C-alpha positions in Angstrom: 0.0 0.0 0.0 1.2 3.5 -0.8 -0.2 6.6 1.0 0.6 9.9 -0.7 0.4 12.9 1.5 1.1 16.6 0.8 3.6 18.2 3.2 4.7 21.8 3.2 3.8 23.9 0.2 3.9 21.4 -2.6 6.0 18.4 -1.5 4.8 14.9 -1.5 5.7 12.5 1.3 4.9 8.8 1.1 4.1 6.0 3.6 4.7 2.6 2.0 3.2 -0.1 4.3 2.2 -3.7 4.7 -1.3 -3.9 6.3 -0.8 -7.5 7.2 2.4 -7.2 9.2 1.7 -3.5 10.1 5.2 -2.4 9.0 5.9 0.8 7.2 8.6 2.9 5.5 8.4 6.7 5.2 9.8 8.4 2.0 10.8 12.0 2.2 9.1 13.4 5.3 9.9 16.9 4.3 9.2 19.7 6.9 6.2 18.0 8.5 6.5 14.7 10.2 3.3 15.3 12.1 1.1 14.0 9.3 3.2 10.9 9.0 3.1 10.2 12.7 -0.7 10.6 12.8 -1.1 8.2 9.9 1.2 5.6 11.5 -0.7 5.9 14.8 -4.1 5.7 13.1 -3.1 2.6 11.1 -1.1 1.1 14.0 2.0 0.8 11.9 5.6 0.2 13.1 8.1 2.5 11.2 11.0 0.4 10.0 12.7 2.8 7.5 13.0 6.5 6.7 14.0 6.6 3.1 15.4 9.8 1.5 15.4 10.1 -2.3 18.0 12.9 -2.0 19.5 15.3 0.5 17.6 18.6 -0.1 16.0 19.9 3.1 12.5 20.1 1.7 12.6 16.3 1.6 14.5 15.4 4.7 14.2 18.2 7.3 12.0 16.3 9.7 14.0 13.1 9.7 15.3 14.0 13.2 11.7 14.2 14.5 10.8 10.8 13.1 14.1 9.3 14.4 13.5 10.7 17.9 10.0 9.4 18.0 10.9 5.9 16.6 14.6 5.4 17.4 14.6 1.9 15.8 13.7 3.3 12.4 16.7 3.1 10.1 17.6 6.0 7.7 18.1 4.8 4.1 19.9 6.8 1.4 22.5 6.4 -1.4 26.2 6.7 -0.5 26.8 10.1 -2.3 23.7 11.9 -1.0 24.0 10.2 2.4 27.3 12.0 3.0 25.4 15.3 2.8 22.8 14.4 5.4 23.0 15.7 8.9 21.9 12.3 10.3 23.9 9.7 8.4 22.1 6.8 6.8 22.3 3.4 8.5 21.4 1.6 5.3 23.2 2.5 2.0 21.4 1.6 -1.2 22.5 1.5 -4.8 21.2 0.0 -8.1 19.3 -3.2 -7.5 19.4 -2.9 -3.7 16.2 -4.3 -2.1 14.4 -3.9 1.2 11.3 -5.6 2.4 8.6 -3.9 4.5 6.5 -6.8 5.6 5.3 -8.4 2.4 6.1 -5.2 0.3 9.3 -5.3 -1.7 11.2 -2.1 -2.4 13.8 -2.0 -5.2 16.2 0.9 -5.7 17.6 2.8 -8.7 20.4 5.3 -8.6 19.1 8.2 -10.6 21.7 11.1 -10.6 20.9 14.4 -12.2 19.0 16.5 -9.7 21.6 15.5 -7.1 24.7 13.2 -7.5 23.1 10.4 -5.5 19.4 10.7 -6.1 17.4 7.5 -5.9 14.0 6.2 -7.1 12.1 3.4 -5.4 10.1 0.7 -7.1 7.3 -0.7 -5.0 6.2 -4.3 -5.6 6.9 -3.9 -9.4 3.8 -1.7 -9.6 4.8 1.8 -8.8 7.9 4.0 -8.7 8.5 6.9 -6.3 10.6 9.3 -8.3 11.5 12.0 -5.8 12.8 15.0 -7.8 14.0 12.9 -10.7 10.7 12.8 -12.5 7.6 15.0 -12.0 4.3 14.7 -13.8 5.0 16.6 -17.0 8.6 17.6 -16.2 11.8 16.5 -14.4 13.9 17.9 -11.6 16.0 20.9 -12.1 19.7 20.4 -12.7 21.1 23.9 -12.1 21.5 23.5 -8.3 24.7 22.5 -6.6 25.5 18.9 -7.6 23.0 18.8 -10.4 24.0 17.7 -13.9 22.0 18.1 -17.1 24.0 15.3 -18.8 23.4 12.9 -15.9 19.7 13.7 -15.8 19.3 13.0 -19.5 21.0 9.7 -19.1 19.0 8.8 -16.0 15.7 9.5 -17.8 16.7 7.6 -20.9 18.4 4.6 -19.3 16.7 4.2 -15.9 13.2 5.7 -16.2 12.1 5.1 -19.8 13.1 1.5 -19.6 10.6 0.8 -16.8 7.3 -0.8 -17.6 4.5 1.5 -18.9 2.1 0.1 -16.2 4.1 1.5 -13.3 2.4 4.4 -11.5 4.7 7.4 -11.1 4.5 9.0 -7.7 6.6 12.2 -7.8 8.3 14.3 -5.0 6.3 17.4 -5.8 2.7 18.3 -6.7 3.8 20.2 -9.9 1.7 18.5 -12.5 -1.9 18.4 -13.7 -2.5 15.3 -11.5 -0.7 13.9 -8.4 0.4 10.7 -10.0 0.1 9.0 -13.4 1.0 5.9 -15.4 4.5 5.9 -16.7 3.2 5.0 -20.1 1.3 8.2 -20.2 4.3 10.2 -19.2 6.4 8.6 -21.9 3.9 9.9 -24.4 3.4 13.4 -22.9 6.3 14.4 -20.7 8.5 16.8 -22.6 11.6 15.6 -20.7 11.0 12.0 -21.7 10.3 12.9 -25.3 13.6 14.6 -25.9 15.7 12.4 -28.3 19.1 13.9 -27.7 21.0 15.8 -25.0 20.9 18.9 -27.2 17.1 18.7 -27.5 16.8 18.0 -23.8 19.0 21.1 -23.0 16.7 23.3 -25.0 13.5 22.4 -23.1 12.2 25.7 -21.5 
């Protein structure tokens, strides 16, 4: 199960959970852990992992609150982005890493471009949580410190476009016309996925 919740101005936070074993992972709590904690309490879920798609503060600011409330929860991030977090990750993931949350399987992709160590999370081969790598109708910006236009293009071409059309894309921000969408629809309509070359990609307004 995936619970999408809006935190802050336009960030999305996610709770991925197994209702049978009552275990959960939180992805990108942002600046507001209170919604997450209320949801966990209401569903009587045990928080096992705090997963960070990248190190920007609008995605990870309230990790400390979650960690203080549930000290046993383990922070998950990539090696490169984990080095920039104030609370260091206890679990390092890379391409093809996997974690289980009860009966729910999480698989990880390294998706540099927005940051050097950004990650996307595949949930039960049905959905992909894309953080700031892919939005509905756009992709993450590459002009911030650590961003790379070339890496973002390669990530979109080699990591995102090769995923099955049936996957549901759950982005890190509410920037699009809808809060989530089928990846197949995005392949046909998202300007950043339609670019056929780095030059074309670099000229997208």
